[in-house]
N, C-alpha and C positions, 0 to 999 in steps of 0.2 A: 410484693417482690417483683412481679412481672411489670407493674407500672413504673417502678423505679428503674428497672433495666431499660425499659422503652424510653424513659426520659433521658437517661444517661446516653443512650445511643443517639437520640435526637440532638443532644447538646454537643456530641462529638463531631457532627457534620460541619459546623462553622470552624471548629478547631482544626479539622482536617484541611479545610480550605486555607486557613492561615498557615498551617504547616507546609502545604504545597507552595504557597507564596514565598515562604522563607527558603525552602530547599531549592526552588528554581533559581535562586541567586548563587547557588554553589554547584554548578554542573560537574566540576571535577570530582566532588564528593559523590554525586549520583553515579558518575561514570565508574568510579572505583568500587564503591561499596554496594551499589544496586545493580547497574547494568553488567558489570563484569564479575560480580561475586554472588549476590543473592539471586538475581533474576535467572541466570543460566540454570541454576538448580531447580527453581520453581518451574521454569519452562520445560526442562527436560522431564521432570516428573509428570507434568500434565500431558506432554506429547506422548510419552511412553504409555501412560495409563489410559488416556482417552483416544489415542490414535488407533488403537486396535479395533475400535468400532467402525464398521464400514460406512456408516452414515454420520451426519453431523449432529452430535449431541448438543452443541451450542445452539443450533437452529431450533431444536426442540425446546431448549431452555428459554430462548427468546419467545417462542410461541406460548409457553406456559406463563411467562411473566406478563405477556400481553393479555392473556385470559384473566389473570389475577387482577390486572389493572382495570379491565372492563367490569369485572365483578365488583371491585371496590367502588367504581364510579356509580354503578347501578344501585348499590347499597346506600351510598351517600344521597342519591336522588330520592330513593324511597324514604329515607329518614329526613328528607328536606334539609340536609346539611346541619341538623341539630348537633349540639355539643361539639363545636368546632375545635375546642382546645384538645379534646381527646383524639379526634382523628387527624388533626394536624401534627400532633406529637408522633402518632403512629406512622404517618406518611414520612416525616423527617427521619424517623428511626430507620425505616426501610431504605430510604435514599442514602442514609449514612452507611449502611451495610454494603449496598451496591457500590457506592463510591470508594469505600475502603478496599473492596475486592478488586475493583477496576485498577486502582493505583498499585496495590501490592502485587497483583498478578502480572501487570504489564505497563500501566500508565505512567509510572515514574520515568520510563524511558524517554518520554517527551522532553525531559529536562536534563538529559545527558549532554556531553560535549558534542558540538557539531561534527558531522561525519568527516568533513575535510581535515579536521584536527586529529581525529582518531586514526584516519588512514594516511595522514601526513600529505595531504594534497592541498594545493593553493585554491583559493576561491575567488580570485580576481582574474580578469582576462580582457584583452583588447578585441576590437571588431576584426582586426587583421587575423588574429588567432582563430576567431570564430569562423571566418571565411575559409581559412586553411583547413580547419577540421571538417567543415561542411563539404568541401570539395573531396576530401579524403573519404568521408562516409559515403558520398555518392558513388565514388569509384569502387569501394568495397561492396556496397549494396548491389551495384550493377553487375559486378563480378559474380557474386553469389547467386544472384537472380539468373544469370546466364548459365550457371552450372546446373540449376534446378529446373529451368523452363525450356520448352521446345523453341520458343522464340522470345524476343524482348517485349512483346505485347501481351503475353499471357500472365495472368495473376498466379501466384503460387498457392497451391492447395496443400495443406498439411496432411500427410498420409497416416496420421496416428489417431488412435482412439483416446478417450479421456484418460484411461489408466496408463497408457503408454506415455502420454504427455506428462502426467504427474511423475512417473518413474524417471523420465528423462530430465525433469526439472531438478530432481534430487541429484542426478548425475552431474548436472551443471554446477551445483554447489561443491560437489566433490572435486571437480576440476579446478576451481579457483581457490580452494581452501589452502593449498600449498603456499600460494603467494599471499593470500589474505586469510590468516588463521581465524580472524574474527568471523569469517563466513563458514566455518566448519559446522556441518549440520548432521544431527543424528536424532533418532526417535521420530519417525515420520508421522505427521498429522496434517496431511494436505487432502482436502475433501471438496467434493462438489456440493455447493450450497443447495439445500432443499428449497430455498426461495429464489432460485435462479431466474425464473420468469418475473416475479415482482422486482428483483434487482435490475433487470433489463429495463423495465419501465421507470425505475427510479434513477437510471443513468449510472449504475455502478458495475464495474467489472468483477469486483470481489471485495472481501474484507477479512480482517482477523478478528475472531471473537475473543475479546480480552478476558472473558470470564472462564473460558475453557481452553484458550490458547490453540484453537483449531484454525488453520488457514483455510478460508472458504473461497472457492472460485465459482463465479457465475459461468457455468458451462453452456449457457445458451448463446454466448457471444460467438463471434466469428472465430473458428479454430486458430487462425493465424495469430490472434491476439492472446491465446491461452499461455504460450511459453513465457511471455513477459509478465502477464498477469499473475501466474502461479509463482514465478520467481520474485515478483514484487511482494506477494503475501508471505513468502518464506522469509524475506528480508524483515518484514514486520515481526515475524515469529522469533527471529534471532535477536530482537530487541531494538531494531532501528525503526522507531515509531513514526518519525516524520515522513510524510508522503513523498516529498522531493528526494529524500535520502533513499527510501525504498525503491523509487523509480530509477535512481542511479545504480543501485545494486542490481536491479533487474537488467539494466543495460550491461553491466559488468559481467554478470553470470551468463547471459545469453550470447553476448558477443564473443566470449571465450569458450563457448560450448563445443564439444567435439562433433555434435550433430549439425549439418549444414542448414537444416530447416530452422533450428533454434538460432543459429547465427544470423540467418536472414531476418527472422523476427526481431532480433536484438539490434542489428545494425540499422534497419529501417525505422525502428522505434526511436533510437538515438538520433537518427537523421531528421526525423520529424520535429523533434525538439529544437534542433539547430536551425532548421528552415523557418520555424515559427519565430525564433528570436531574430534571425537575420531579416525576415520580412518586416519585423517591427523597426529595424534599424535602417534597412536599405531595400525597399520594395522592388525596385528595378533589378538589382543584382540577384535577389532571391528568385525572381521569376526567370531570370537568365539561367541560373543554376538548375532550377526545376526542369527546364527544357532539355538538360543533358541527362536526365534520369530515364531509365528504361520505362516505357509506358506501363509495363506489367506491375511495376512497383506502385505507380499511381493508381492502378486498378485495385491493388490491395488496400490502399488508403481509402479509395471510394467505397469499397466493400464494407469497410468498418463504418464509414460515415452513413451509408445507406441503412446499416443495421440500426444505428441509433436514431436516425430519422423515422424509421418504421416503428420504433418503440417510444416515440415522443408522446407525452400526455400533458394535460394542463397543470398537473401537480409537480412535474419534474423540477421546475424552477424553485419551488418551495423546498424540495428535498436538497437541492444544491445550496440554497441559502442557509438551511439548517446545518449542512455539513461544513460549509464555509465558516459558519460561526463556531462550530465544534473545533475546527482547526485553529482559529484565532484564540479561543479559550485555552487550548492545549499547546501554547508556546509556539504557534506558527503565525506570527503577527500579520503576514500578508495573505493569510487564508489560502484559497486556491491559487492565487497569483504566485505564491512562493514556489510553485513547481519550476519556475525559471532557474532556480538554483541548480537544477540538474545540468544545465548547459555549462555552468561554471565548473562543476565537477568533471564533466566530460572533457572539456577543453584542456584542463590541467592534467587529467589522467593520461590522455593521449600524448600530451607534451612530455610527461615523465617517461612514458613507455618508449617514445622515439629517442629520448636522450640516453636511454640505456644501450642503444645500438650505435 
């Protein structure tokens, strides 16, 4: 009986892959029946039940799975990989269970409608609109920086501890949920990753554990980056699986936050995206606009860069290649480059906001 069950589970793996391929062609169906019907219930149950633990259960689960994998490899080596039919079926059966849980608990969100359609925002823009927004973001960033700093050359230090940063992240979602009901958040499950140090050397700010629905933040990073990182991970938790969309949501939440430190983090985060895109289109103009920024803002940018340079290691490119491939497999055809979609959402969001006045 056990062998038959294992065989059935193994055979279900390719069938699941075929099902995903079929469903990916029907984003409206995924949006309606999974992302807005089934997933909110699954996510809420997991956040409420697992969020009460003060530490990351998902990180412990990952550690346990890694130990099992190492044990499995050691056993295979000792057996000199004899009887491959048996252990291959067992391996595919295990992968089938994990793949099913990944998709059911969160992964189907990769195939929902694009964010600009669900929020009714355009996704096309001109260079002139990009320039206008970049200038506006510089003005807003300079203004907030002047309110928080003693002079324009001082970098901003976030005066909150990790718990306060997490609580204020939740407040940010409460602030925008009136205008965007899709971002209503309840049942907190936002945690510091137990693997923050390894994540730093791998080049990651945080992640959502799809098996436990816990939003994990690398709290080793520069505190200035935690508001946007935590907001990004909660965006994932609400079902916005694509990285570019979660980044836009992080901008949206932090730029509209009642706390000025969060607004500073958000506006300078959005500004960096726009400057990067403008640099690609018009290097001279981007450098001209950068010269109008408060030096303290650039000091915050350098602080972040210095952190990642200090944590560089020979294996980081490998991690980035693996993650880039993961994005491509999960319906983000441009991989890491798809992050530029954030700029399109920002340009059109601000244009819509200005048109309301």
